[in-house]
MIDOSE-1310 file (N, C-alpha, C; in nm, 2 decimals, decimal comma, always signed):
residues 280
xxxx	+10,37/+7,37/+21,68/+10,35/+7,41/+21,55/+10,21/+7,47/+21,53; +10,22/+7,57/+21,46/+10,08/+7,64/+21,41/+10,05/+7,62/+21,26; +9,93/+7,58/+21,24/+9,89/+7,57/+21,09/+9,79/+7,66/+21,06; +9,79/+7,72/+20,96/+9,68/+7,83/+20,94/+9,66/+7,85/+20,80
xxxx	+9,53/+7,86/+20,75/+9,50/+7,88/+20,61/+9,50/+8,02/+20,55; +9,54/+8,10/+20,64/+9,54/+8,25/+20,60/+9,68/+8,27/+20,53; +9,69/+8,34/+20,42/+9,81/+8,36/+20,36/+9,87/+8,50/+20,41; +9,80/+8,57/+20,48/+9,84/+8,70/+20,55/+9,82/+8,69/+20,71
xxxx	+9,88/+8,66/+20,80/+9,83/+8,63/+20,92/+9,93/+8,69/+21,03; +9,90/+8,76/+21,13/+9,99/+8,81/+21,24/+9,98/+8,72/+21,38; +10,08/+8,68/+21,42/+10,10/+8,59/+21,54/+10,16/+8,65/+21,65; +10,14/+8,66/+21,78/+10,20/+8,68/+21,88/+10,27/+8,59/+21,99
xxxx	+10,40/+8,59/+21,98/+10,48/+8,49/+22,09/+10,53/+8,56/+22,20; +10,52/+8,47/+22,31/+10,59/+8,49/+22,44/+10,68/+8,39/+22,47; +10,81/+8,43/+22,53/+10,90/+8,34/+22,57/+10,91/+8,36/+22,73; +10,88/+8,23/+22,78/+10,89/+8,24/+22,93/+11,04/+8,18/+22,98
xxxx	+11,12/+8,25/+23,05/+11,25/+8,22/+23,10/+11,27/+8,21/+23,24; +11,34/+8,13/+23,28/+11,37/+8,11/+23,42/+11,52/+8,17/+23,45; +11,54/+8,27/+23,53/+11,68/+8,31/+23,56/+11,70/+8,38/+23,70; +11,81/+8,31/+23,76/+11,84/+8,33/+23,91/+11,90/+8,47/+23,94
xxxx	+11,95/+8,52/+23,84/+12,02/+8,64/+23,86/+11,93/+8,78/+23,86; +12,00/+8,89/+23,86/+11,92/+9,02/+23,87/+11,95/+9,08/+23,72; +12,05/+9,06/+23,67/+12,08/+9,11/+23,55/+11,97/+9,09/+23,44; +11,93/+9,20/+23,36/+11,82/+9,16/+23,25/+11,86/+9,05/+23,15
xxxx	+11,74/+9,00/+23,11/+11,76/+8,91/+22,99/+11,72/+8,98/+22,85; +11,77/+8,94/+22,77/+11,76/+8,99/+22,63/+11,73/+8,87/+22,55; +11,65/+8,90/+22,42/+11,59/+8,82/+22,33/+11,63/+8,85/+22,20; +11,64/+8,74/+22,11/+11,67/+8,74/+21,97/+11,54/+8,64/+21,92
xxxx	+11,47/+8,70/+21,83/+11,38/+8,61/+21,76/+11,42/+8,57/+21,61; +11,42/+8,46/+21,56/+11,47/+8,42/+21,43/+11,35/+8,38/+21,35; +11,35/+8,42/+21,25/+11,26/+8,36/+21,16/+11,34/+8,28/+21,02; +11,32/+8,18/+21,01/+11,42/+8,12/+20,92/+11,57/+8,17/+20,90
xxxx	+11,60/+8,16/+21,02/+11,78/+8,19/+21,06/+11,80/+8,35/+21,02; +11,68/+8,43/+21,01/+11,69/+8,58/+21,02/+11,65/+8,63/+21,14; +11,73/+8,72/+21,20/+11,67/+8,80/+21,33/+11,55/+8,90/+21,28; +11,45/+8,90/+21,34/+11,33/+8,97/+21,29/+11,29/+9,04/+21,43
xxxx	+11,34/+9,01/+21,55/+11,29/+9,09/+21,66/+11,36/+9,08/+21,79; +11,36/+9,17/+21,88/+11,42/+9,15/+22,01/+11,33/+9,17/+22,13; +11,20/+9,19/+22,10/+11,10/+9,21/+22,22/+11,05/+9,09/+22,26; +11,01/+9,09/+22,37/+10,93/+8,98/+22,43/+10,81/+9,03/+22,52
xxxx	+10,69/+9,02/+22,49/+10,64/+8,92/+22,36/+10,68/+8,99/+22,23; +10,67/+8,91/+22,13/+10,73/+8,92/+21,99/+10,61/+8,90/+21,90; +10,56/+9,00/+21,81/+10,46/+9,00/+21,71/+10,53/+8,99/+21,56; +10,48/+8,91/+21,47/+10,53/+8,88/+21,34/+10,41/+8,85/+21,24
xxxx	+10,44/+8,93/+21,13/+10,34/+8,91/+21,03/+10,37/+8,80/+20,94; +10,31/+8,69/+20,92/+10,35/+8,58/+20,82/+10,27/+8,60/+20,70; +10,35/+8,60/+20,57/+10,28/+8,60/+20,46/+10,33/+8,52/+20,36; +10,23/+8,47/+20,28/+10,28/+8,38/+20,18/+10,21/+8,43/+20,05
xxxx	+10,26/+8,39/+19,93/+10,20/+8,43/+19,79/+10,05/+8,37/+19,80; +9,99/+8,44/+19,72/+9,83/+8,39/+19,71/+9,82/+8,26/+19,63; +9,94/+8,24/+19,53/+9,94/+8,13/+19,43/+9,99/+8,02/+19,48; +10,05/+8,00/+19,62/+10,12/+7,86/+19,64/+10,04/+7,75/+19,65
xxxx	+10,13/+7,66/+19,58/+10,05/+7,52/+19,58/+10,13/+7,41/+19,67; +10,23/+7,45/+19,74/+10,29/+7,38/+19,85/+10,29/+7,45/+19,98; +10,28/+7,38/+20,10/+10,29/+7,46/+20,24/+10,43/+7,53/+20,24; +10,39/+7,65/+20,31/+10,50/+7,75/+20,33/+10,54/+7,74/+20,47
xxxx	+10,66/+7,71/+20,50/+10,71/+7,67/+20,64/+10,80/+7,78/+20,68; +10,76/+7,84/+20,81/+10,85/+7,94/+20,86/+10,89/+7,87/+21,00; +11,02/+7,86/+21,02/+11,09/+7,81/+21,14/+11,11/+7,93/+21,24; +11,06/+7,91/+21,36/+11,06/+8,02/+21,45/+11,16/+7,97/+21,56
xxxx	+11,26/+8,08/+21,60/+11,37/+8,03/+21,72/+11,38/+8,14/+21,81; +11,39/+8,13/+21,92/+11,42/+8,26/+22,04/+11,54/+8,20/+22,12; +11,63/+8,31/+22,13/+11,73/+8,28/+22,20/+11,74/+8,38/+22,32; +11,73/+8,34/+22,44/+11,75/+8,43/+22,57/+11,89/+8,43/+22,62
xxxx	+11,94/+8,56/+22,63/+12,08/+8,58/+22,69/+12,08/+8,68/+22,80; +12,16/+8,66/+22,89/+12,19/+8,80/+22,99/+12,29/+8,89/+22,92; +12,33/+9,00/+23,00/+12,40/+9,10/+22,94/+12,54/+9,05/+22,91; +12,58/+8,95/+23,00/+12,71/+8,90/+22,92/+12,71/+8,78/+22,85
xxxx	+12,59/+8,77/+22,78/+12,58/+8,67/+22,65/+12,57/+8,54/+22,73; +12,54/+8,53/+22,86/+12,52/+8,38/+22,93/+12,39/+8,33/+22,89; +12,37/+8,21/+22,88/+12,25/+8,15/+22,88/+12,23/+8,13/+22,72; +12,22/+8,02/+22,67/+12,21/+7,98/+22,53/+12,07/+7,91/+22,50
xxxx	+12,00/+7,92/+22,62/+11,87/+7,82/+22,61/+11,78/+7,88/+22,49; +11,74/+7,80/+22,41/+11,65/+7,85/+22,30/+11,53/+7,77/+22,29; +11,43/+7,81/+22,21/+11,31/+7,75/+22,19/+11,27/+7,75/+22,03; +11,22/+7,64/+21,97/+11,19/+7,66/+21,84/+11,03/+7,61/+21,81
xxxx	+10,98/+7,67/+21,72/+10,86/+7,63/+21,67/+10,84/+7,66/+21,51; +10,72/+7,62/+21,48/+10,70/+7,64/+21,32/+10,55/+7,69/+21,30; +10,56/+7,77/+21,19/+10,43/+7,83/+21,15/+10,42/+7,77/+20,99; +10,30/+7,70/+20,96/+10,28/+7,64/+20,84/+10,14/+7,70/+20,78
xxxx	+10,18/+7,79/+20,67/+10,08/+7,84/+20,58/+10,02/+7,72/+20,47; +9,91/+7,69/+20,48/+9,85/+7,58/+20,39/+9,86/+7,61/+20,26; +9,85/+7,53/+20,15/+9,84/+7,58/+20,03/+9,71/+7,58/+19,96; +9,62/+7,68/+19,97/+9,51/+7,68/+19,89/+9,50/+7,82/+19,84
xxxx	+9,55/+7,82/+19,69/+9,55/+7,95/+19,63/+9,40/+8,01/+19,64; +9,41/+8,15/+19,63/+9,27/+8,24/+19,65/+9,20/+8,21/+19,52; +9,08/+8,17/+19,52/+9,00/+8,15/+19,39/+9,01/+8,28/+19,31; +9,01/+8,26/+19,19/+8,99/+8,38/+19,08/+8,89/+8,35/+18,99
xxxx	+8,75/+8,39/+19,00/+8,66/+8,35/+18,90/+8,66/+8,45/+18,76; +8,67/+8,37/+18,64/+8,66/+8,42/+18,51/+8,52/+8,39/+18,46; +8,47/+8,49/+18,37/+8,32/+8,49/+18,33/+8,34/+8,50/+18,16; +8,28/+8,40/+18,12/+8,27/+8,41/+17,96/+8,12/+8,39/+17,91
xxxx	+8,06/+8,46/+17,82/+8,15/+8,54/+17,70/+8,16/+8,68/+17,77; +8,08/+8,73/+17,87/+8,10/+8,88/+17,91/+8,03/+8,86/+18,06; +8,06/+8,97/+18,15/+7,99/+8,97/+18,26/+7,86/+9,03/+18,25; +7,82/+9,11/+18,13/+7,71/+9,15/+18,11/+7,65/+9,11/+17,96
xxxx	+7,53/+9,06/+17,96/+7,47/+9,01/+17,84/+7,34/+9,08/+17,81; +7,29/+9,05/+17,72/+7,16/+9,13/+17,68/+7,06/+9,00/+17,61; +6,94/+9,02/+17,65/+6,84/+8,93/+17,60/+6,85/+8,92/+17,44; +6,85/+8,80/+17,39/+6,79/+8,68/+17,44/+6,92/+8,58/+17,50
xxxx	+7,02/+8,65/+17,53/+7,13/+8,56/+17,58/+7,13/+8,52/+17,74; +7,11/+8,42/+17,80/+7,11/+8,41/+17,95/+7,21/+8,33/+17,99; +7,31/+8,26/+17,91/+7,40/+8,17/+17,97/+7,53/+8,20/+17,99; +7,61/+8,17/+18,10/+7,73/+8,22/+18,13/+7,83/+8,08/+18,17
xxxx	+7,95/+8,11/+18,15/+8,04/+8,00/+18,17/+8,13/+8,06/+18,28; +8,14/+8,00/+18,41/+8,23/+8,03/+18,50/+8,34/+7,94/+18,55; +8,45/+7,99/+18,57/+8,57/+7,90/+18,58/+8,66/+7,96/+18,69; +8,70/+7,87/+18,78/+8,82/+7,92/+18,87/+8,97/+7,92/+18,82
xxxx	+9,02/+8,02/+18,82/+9,15/+8,03/+18,75/+9,26/+7,98/+18,84; +9,24/+7,98/+18,97/+9,35/+7,94/+19,05/+9,40/+7,78/+19,03; +9,52/+7,73/+19,07/+9,56/+7,60/+19,03/+9,47/+7,51/+19,10; +9,44/+7,38/+19,04/+9,36/+7,29/+19,09/+9,46/+7,15/+19,16
xxxx	+9,39/+7,10/+19,23/+9,46/+6,95/+19,29/+9,34/+6,88/+19,33; +9,37/+6,75/+19,35/+9,27/+6,63/+19,36/+9,18/+6,67/+19,47; +9,25/+6,72/+19,58/+9,17/+6,75/+19,72/+9,06/+6,86/+19,70; +9,08/+6,93/+19,60/+8,98/+7,04/+19,61/+8,84/+7,02/+19,56
xxxx	+8,73/+7,09/+19,66/+8,60/+7,08/+19,58/+8,57/+7,21/+19,58; +8,47/+7,23/+19,47/+8,40/+7,37/+19,44/+8,25/+7,36/+19,46; +8,20/+7,47/+19,53/+8,07/+7,49/+19,52/+8,02/+7,63/+19,49; +7,95/+7,65/+19,37/+7,91/+7,76/+19,34/+7,76/+7,79/+19,37
xxxx	+7,74/+7,90/+19,42/+7,60/+7,96/+19,46/+7,58/+8,07/+19,35; +7,46/+8,01/+19,25/+7,42/+8,10/+19,14/+7,38/+8,23/+19,18; +7,32/+8,25/+19,29/+7,26/+8,40/+19,33/+7,14/+8,42/+19,27; +7,06/+8,32/+19,22/+6,93/+8,36/+19,15/+6,81/+8,29/+19,27
xxxx	+6,68/+8,30/+19,24/+6,58/+8,27/+19,34/+6,57/+8,12/+19,32; +6,63/+8,05/+19,23/+6,61/+7,90/+19,22/+6,71/+7,85/+19,36; +6,80/+7,92/+19,40/+6,89/+7,87/+19,52/+6,97/+7,73/+19,46; +6,98/+7,74/+19,34/+7,07/+7,60/+19,32/+7,22/+7,65/+19,32
xxxx	+7,28/+7,52/+19,34/+7,43/+7,53/+19,33/+7,50/+7,44/+19,23; +7,62/+7,46/+19,21/+7,69/+7,37/+19,11/+7,82/+7,33/+19,16; +7,87/+7,22/+19,08/+7,99/+7,17/+19,14/+8,11/+7,16/+19,02; +8,21/+7,18/+19,04/+8,33/+7,18/+18,94/+8,41/+7,31/+18,93
xxxx	+8,53/+7,28/+18,87/+8,63/+7,40/+18,86/+8,57/+7,51/+18,76; +8,52/+7,42/+18,64/+8,45/+7,50/+18,54/+8,30/+7,47/+18,52; +8,20/+7,57/+18,51/+8,06/+7,53/+18,50/+8,00/+7,62/+18,40; +7,91/+7,57/+18,36/+7,80/+7,67/+18,26/+7,66/+7,67/+18,33
xxxx	+7,60/+7,79/+18,33/+7,47/+7,81/+18,38/+7,40/+7,91/+18,31; +7,27/+7,86/+18,28/+7,16/+7,95/+18,23/+7,05/+8,00/+18,32; +7,05/+8,16/+18,32/+6,95/+8,19/+18,41/+6,82/+8,21/+18,35; +6,71/+8,22/+18,42/+6,57/+8,23/+18,36/+6,52/+8,35/+18,33
xxxx	+6,59/+8,47/+18,37/+6,52/+8,60/+18,35/+6,64/+8,70/+18,35; +6,60/+8,83/+18,32/+6,68/+8,94/+18,33/+6,72/+8,97/+18,48; +6,84/+9,04/+18,49/+6,87/+9,08/+18,63/+7,01/+9,10/+18,68; +7,04/+9,11/+18,78/+7,19/+9,12/+18,85/+7,20/+9,01/+18,94
xxxx	+7,29/+8,93/+18,91/+7,33/+8,82/+19,00/+7,47/+8,81/+19,08; +7,48/+8,77/+19,20/+7,62/+8,76/+19,25/+7,64/+8,63/+19,26; +7,73/+8,58/+19,19/+7,77/+8,43/+19,20/+7,90/+8,41/+19,29; +7,87/+8,32/+19,40/+7,97/+8,30/+19,50/+8,04/+8,15/+19,47
xxxx	+8,16/+8,14/+19,50/+8,25/+8,02/+19,48/+8,32/+7,98/+19,61; +8,28/+7,89/+19,67/+8,36/+7,82/+19,78/+8,43/+7,71/+19,74; +8,57/+7,72/+19,77/+8,67/+7,62/+19,75/+8,72/+7,55/+19,88; +8,70/+7,42/+19,88/+8,74/+7,34/+20,00/+8,87/+7,26/+19,96
xxxx	+8,97/+7,25/+20,06/+9,07/+7,15/+20,04/+9,06/+7,07/+20,15; +9,03/+6,94/+20,11/+9,00/+6,84/+20,22/+9,12/+6,79/+20,29; +9,24/+6,80/+20,22/+9,36/+6,75/+20,30/+9,40/+6,85/+20,40; +9,36/+6,98/+20,41/+9,43/+7,06/+20,50/+9,28/+7,13/+20,57
xxxx	+9,16/+7,12/+20,55/+9,06/+7,18/+20,59/+9,04/+7,32/+20,57; +9,13/+7,37/+20,46/+9,12/+7,51/+20,44/+9,02/+7,54/+20,34; +8,96/+7,66/+20,34/+8,86/+7,71/+20,26/+8,89/+7,85/+20,20; +8,85/+7,88/+20,10/+8,87/+8,02/+20,03/+8,76/+8,05/+19,92
xxxx	+8,72/+8,18/+19,91/+8,60/+8,19/+19,85/+8,65/+8,32/+19,74; +8,56/+8,33/+19,63/+8,55/+8,45/+19,55/+8,40/+8,48/+19,50; +8,39/+8,60/+19,46/+8,24/+8,61/+19,40/+8,26/+8,72/+19,29; +8,17/+8,72/+19,21/+8,16/+8,81/+19,09/+8,02/+8,83/+19,05
xxxx	+7,99/+8,95/+19,01/+7,85/+9,00/+18,96/+7,84/+8,98/+18,80; +7,73/+8,93/+18,78/+7,68/+8,93/+18,64/+7,56/+9,00/+18,62; +7,54/+9,03/+18,49/+7,40/+9,11/+18,46/+7,34/+9,03/+18,35; +7,21/+9,02/+18,32/+7,14/+9,03/+18,20/+7,05/+9,13/+18,18
xxxx	+7,07/+9,21/+18,06/+7,00/+9,32/+18,06/+6,88/+9,32/+17,98; +6,75/+9,39/+18,01/+6,65/+9,37/+17,94/+6,67/+9,46/+17,80; +6,60/+9,41/+17,70/+6,60/+9,50/+17,58/+6,46/+9,49/+17,54; +6,42/+9,59/+17,47/+6,29/+9,60/+17,43/+6,23/+9,50/+17,34
xxxx	+6,33/+9,43/+17,26/+6,30/+9,32/+17,17/+6,43/+9,28/+17,11; +6,43/+9,19/+17,03/+6,54/+9,14/+16,98/+6,49/+9,08/+16,83; +6,60/+9,06/+16,73/+6,57/+9,01/+16,61/+6,70/+8,95/+16,54; +6,69/+8,79/+16,52/+6,79/+8,73/+16,50/+6,76/+8,66/+16,34
xxxx	+6,86/+8,66/+16,25/+6,82/+8,63/+16,10/+6,89/+8,48/+16,08; +6,83/+8,39/+16,05/+6,89/+8,27/+15,98/+6,96/+8,29/+15,89; +7,07/+8,20/+15,84/+7,14/+8,21/+15,70/+7,13/+8,09/+15,60; +7,04/+8,00/+15,64/+7,04/+7,91/+15,54/+6,88/+7,84/+15,57
xxxx	+6,84/+7,76/+15,45/+6,72/+7,69/+15,46/+6,72/+7,58/+15,37; +6,67/+7,44/+15,43/+6,68/+7,33/+15,36/+6,54/+7,31/+15,32; +6,50/+7,29/+15,18/+6,38/+7,28/+15,15/+6,34/+7,13/+15,17; +6,44/+7,05/+15,16/+6,41/+6,90/+15,16/+6,42/+6,83/+15,30
xxxx	+6,45/+6,91/+15,40/+6,47/+6,85/+15,53/+6,34/+6,83/+15,61; +6,35/+6,71/+15,69/+6,25/+6,68/+15,76/+6,21/+6,78/+15,87; +6,28/+6,85/+15,93/+6,26/+6,95/+16,04/+6,17/+7,08/+15,95; +6,06/+7,09/+15,99/+5,99/+7,19/+15,91/+6,04/+7,33/+15,94
xxxx	+6,11/+7,35/+16,05/+6,16/+7,51/+16,08/+6,27/+7,52/+15,98; +6,33/+7,42/+15,95/+6,46/+7,45/+15,84/+6,41/+7,46/+15,69; +6,29/+7,42/+15,67/+6,24/+7,44/+15,53/+6,16/+7,58/+15,50; +6,20/+7,66/+15,60/+6,14/+7,82/+15,58/+6,25/+7,91/+15,63
xxxx	+6,23/+8,03/+15,58/+6,31/+8,15/+15,62/+6,22/+8,23/+15,71; +6,24/+8,23/+15,84/+6,16/+8,29/+15,95/+6,26/+8,36/+16,04; +6,29/+8,49/+16,04/+6,37/+8,57/+16,14/+6,31/+8,56/+16,26; +6,37/+8,53/+16,37/+6,32/+8,51/+16,51/+6,32/+8,65/+16,58
xxxx	+6,20/+8,68/+16,63/+6,22/+8,83/+16,70/+6,11/+8,85/+16,78; +6,10/+8,96/+16,87/+6,01/+9,00/+16,96/+6,02/+9,13/+16,99; +5,89/+9,19/+17,03/+5,89/+9,33/+17,08/+5,90/+9,43/+16,97; +5,86/+9,40/+16,84/+5,90/+9,48/+16,72/+5,76/+9,54/+16,70
xxxx	+5,76/+9,67/+16,66/+5,64/+9,77/+16,61/+5,62/+9,78/+16,47; +5,75/+9,79/+16,41/+5,74/+9,81/+16,26/+5,83/+9,69/+16,21; +5,81/+9,63/+16,09/+5,91/+9,53/+16,05/+5,87/+9,53/+15,91; +5,99/+9,53/+15,82/+5,98/+9,50/+15,67/+6,09/+9,39/+15,63
xxxx	+6,08/+9,29/+15,55/+6,17/+9,19/+15,52/+6,15/+9,18/+15,37; +6,27/+9,21/+15,29/+6,24/+9,20/+15,14/+6,37/+9,08/+15,12; +6,34/+9,00/+15,01/+6,45/+8,89/+14,97/+6,44/+8,92/+14,81; +6,60/+8,92/+14,79/+6,63/+8,94/+14,64/+6,71/+8,84/+14,59
xxxx	+6,70/+8,82/+14,44/+6,81/+8,72/+14,37/+6,92/+8,79/+14,37; +7,03/+8,71/+14,33/+7,17/+8,80/+14,31/+7,18/+8,88/+14,20; +7,06/+8,89/+14,13/+7,06/+8,99/+14,02/+6,98/+9,13/+14,07; +6,92/+9,11/+14,20/+6,85/+9,24/+14,24/+6,69/+9,21/+14,23
xxxx	+6,65/+9,12/+14,20/+6,51/+9,10/+14,16/+6,44/+9,07/+14,29; +6,34/+9,15/+14,34/+6,27/+9,12/+14,46/+6,17/+9,01/+14,42; +6,17/+8,91/+14,53/+6,11/+8,76/+14,52/+6,02/+8,76/+14,63; +6,04/+8,84/+14,73/+5,95/+8,82/+14,86/+5,95/+8,94/+14,94
xxxx	+5,84/+8,98/+15,02/+5,83/+9,07/+15,10/+5,72/+9,07/+15,19; +5,74/+9,11/+15,31/+5,64/+9,10/+15,42/+5,66/+9,20/+15,53; +5,56/+9,25/+15,60/+5,56/+9,35/+15,70/+5,46/+9,29/+15,82; +5,44/+9,15/+15,83/+5,36/+9,10/+15,91/+5,42/+9,06/+16,05
xxxx	+5,35/+9,12/+16,17/+5,40/+9,09/+16,29/+5,28/+9,02/+16,36; +5,31/+8,94/+16,48/+5,21/+8,90/+16,58/+5,18/+9,01/+16,68; +5,09/+8,96/+16,76/+5,07/+9,05/+16,87/+5,16/+9,08/+16,96; +5,26/+8,99/+16,98/+5,38/+9,03/+17,06/+5,49/+9,10/+16,97
xxxx	+5,48/+9,13/+16,86/+5,59/+9,19/+16,78/+5,68/+9,09/+16,73; +5,63/+8,97/+16,70/+5,70/+8,87/+16,65/+5,69/+8,85/+16,49; +5,80/+8,85/+16,41/+5,78/+8,81/+16,27/+5,70/+8,67/+16,26; +5,57/+8,67/+16,19/+5,48/+8,55/+16,17/+5,47/+8,50/+16,03
xxxx	+5,52/+8,55/+15,94/+5,52/+8,51/+15,79/+5,65/+8,47/+15,75; +5,66/+8,34/+15,71/+5,78/+8,27/+15,67/+5,79/+8,28/+15,52; +5,91/+8,30/+15,46/+5,93/+8,27/+15,33/+5,97/+8,11/+15,28; +5,89/+8,05/+15,19/+5,91/+7,90/+15,17/+6,01/+7,87/+15,09
xxxx	+6,06/+7,96/+15,02/+6,18/+7,94/+14,90/+6,11/+7,93/+14,77; +6,01/+7,99/+14,75/+5,95/+7,97/+14,63/+5,94/+8,13/+14,57; +5,90/+8,13/+14,45/+5,87/+8,26/+14,37/+5,75/+8,22/+14,26; +5,65/+8,31/+14,29/+5,54/+8,27/+14,21/+5,47/+8,15/+14,21
xxxx	+5,50/+8,09/+14,32/+5,44/+7,95/+14,35/+5,54/+7,84/+14,32; +5,66/+7,86/+14,28/+5,76/+7,78/+14,22/+5,88/+7,77/+14,30; +5,92/+7,65/+14,34/+6,04/+7,65/+14,43/+6,17/+7,69/+14,35; +6,24/+7,76/+14,41/+6,38/+7,82/+14,34/+6,49/+7,72/+14,35
xxxx	+6,59/+7,74/+14,27/+6,68/+7,64/+14,27/+6,78/+7,66/+14,39; +6,89/+7,59/+14,41/+6,95/+7,59/+14,52/+7,06/+7,72/+14,48; +7,07/+7,79/+14,58/+7,15/+7,92/+14,55/+7,17/+8,01/+14,66; +7,23/+8,12/+14,64/+7,23/+8,21/+14,76/+7,15/+8,35/+14,71
xxxx	+7,08/+8,37/+14,80/+6,97/+8,49/+14,80/+6,99/+8,61/+14,92; +6,95/+8,73/+14,89/+6,99/+8,83/+14,97/+6,85/+8,87/+15,05; +6,87/+8,89/+15,17/+6,77/+8,94/+15,25/+6,81/+9,08/+15,29; +6,69/+9,16/+15,34/+6,70/+9,31/+15,36/+6,60/+9,32/+15,46
xxxx	+6,62/+9,39/+15,60/+6,53/+9,40/+15,68/+6,54/+9,54/+15,77; +6,43/+9,61/+15,77/+6,41/+9,74/+15,86/+6,33/+9,71/+15,99; +6,36/+9,75/+16,08/+6,27/+9,73/+16,20/+6,28/+9,84/+16,30; +6,18/+9,85/+16,37/+6,16/+9,96/+16,48/+6,11/+9,87/+16,62
xxxx	+6,17/+9,89/+16,74/+6,12/+9,84/+16,84/+6,01/+9,89/+16,92; +5,94/+9,84/+17,01/+5,82/+9,91/+17,06/+5,85/+10,05/+17,14; +5,99/+10,06/+17,18/+6,02/+10,18/+17,25/+6,08/+10,28/+17,15; +6,06/+10,27/+17,02/+6,06/+10,35/+16,91/+6,24/+10,35/+16,87
xxxx	+6,32/+10,26/+16,93/+6,46/+10,24/+16,90/+6,47/+10,16/+16,77; +6,57/+10,18/+16,69/+6,59/+10,12/+16,57/+6,67/+9,99/+16,58; +6,63/+9,88/+16,50/+6,72/+9,75/+16,52/+6,83/+9,78/+16,42; +6,96/+9,77/+16,50/+7,10/+9,80/+16,44/+7,14/+9,69/+16,32
xxxx	+7,07/+9,60/+16,35/+7,12/+9,49/+16,24/+7,21/+9,38/+16,30; +7,23/+9,26/+16,22/+7,31/+9,14/+16,28/+7,47/+9,18/+16,25; +7,52/+9,13/+16,38/+7,67/+9,11/+16,40/+7,73/+8,98/+16,36; +7,79/+8,96/+16,25/+7,84/+8,82/+16,22/+8,00/+8,82/+16,28
xxxx	+8,02/+8,70/+16,31/+8,17/+8,66/+16,32/+8,28/+8,73/+16,24; +8,37/+8,78/+16,31/+8,47/+8,86/+16,25/+8,46/+9,00/+16,20; +8,33/+9,05/+16,26/+8,28/+9,18/+16,22/+8,22/+9,24/+16,34; +8,25/+9,37/+16,38/+8,21/+9,44/+16,48/+8,09/+9,53/+16,44
xxxx	+8,06/+9,55/+16,32/+7,96/+9,66/+16,27/+7,82/+9,58/+16,24; +7,73/+9,61/+16,29/+7,61/+9,54/+16,25/+7,54/+9,58/+16,11; +7,48/+9,49/+16,05/+7,45/+9,50/+15,91/+7,31/+9,49/+15,89; +7,22/+9,54/+15,82/+7,08/+9,51/+15,79/+7,05/+9,44/+15,65
xxxx	+7,15/+9,39/+15,62/+7,14/+9,28/+15,47/+7,24/+9,17/+15,50; +7,20/+9,06/+15,43/+7,28/+8,96/+15,46/+7,24/+8,85/+15,35; +7,29/+8,74/+15,37/+7,27/+8,62/+15,28/+7,18/+8,49/+15,32; +7,10/+8,43/+15,23/+7,02/+8,30/+15,28/+7,06/+8,21/+15,18
xxxx	+7,12/+8,09/+15,22/+7,15/+7,99/+15,11/+7,04/+7,89/+15,12; +6,99/+7,86/+15,01/+6,88/+7,73/+14,99/+6,98/+7,61/+14,95; +6,93/+7,52/+15,04/+7,00/+7,39/+15,03/+6,87/+7,29/+15,01; +6,90/+7,20/+14,89/+6,80/+7,11/+14,87/+6,85/+6,97/+14,92
């Protein structure tokens, strides 16, 4: 019996016979009761689907005969291909991210079983590994990383692997805009409206009431190009009532490219205006 972890493997067989006469001996090689060859030695390519979850068994038999079909001596053997489906890595949300997004989720789509173990090599300088059929990992910087997965089936000793390349692209800056503020919350960051950004050269924020009255405006940036003046939900020093207000932003990055705007769920088109809700 031959056991192999390879789903596609070629094996050579040789039949040894004892014959007292001078007439030639012929051979018939059967694979699962089908004649597949008449040579000796005999070579056969065994293949099984990559997705198998049960052992694939091939029964081999050779029959040796003389010209007169005398002699019915036969030998039998087995080749067993062990069931470890080839790993297939899926990546979400995408194989390419842009700052400030650094986090990927990786999953092996091949069928699982209790005997499988998973080891992920994340491909960064930290030399960290992770375990499990599905993992989430956050990288520390921009770059391109080759993620390797090694799957081991302890019941058979078989191993299989897959790899995928992911990238986090550098952008000259970023700008993200919140959509609500809570004037009465204990968390100070929620009591103000401050877009989060970096790498901006020019920036202008305006806030309007639903009737179009401008109630706040700033162009202030810190040394690293981050917005640094927040709106506190007041107008002329007085807190505004709970309501929905409109923001409008224009911004240019340090490399002179224009901020395209925010992309909201359900829409693929960026917008440079949006709504901020005051909650009390």
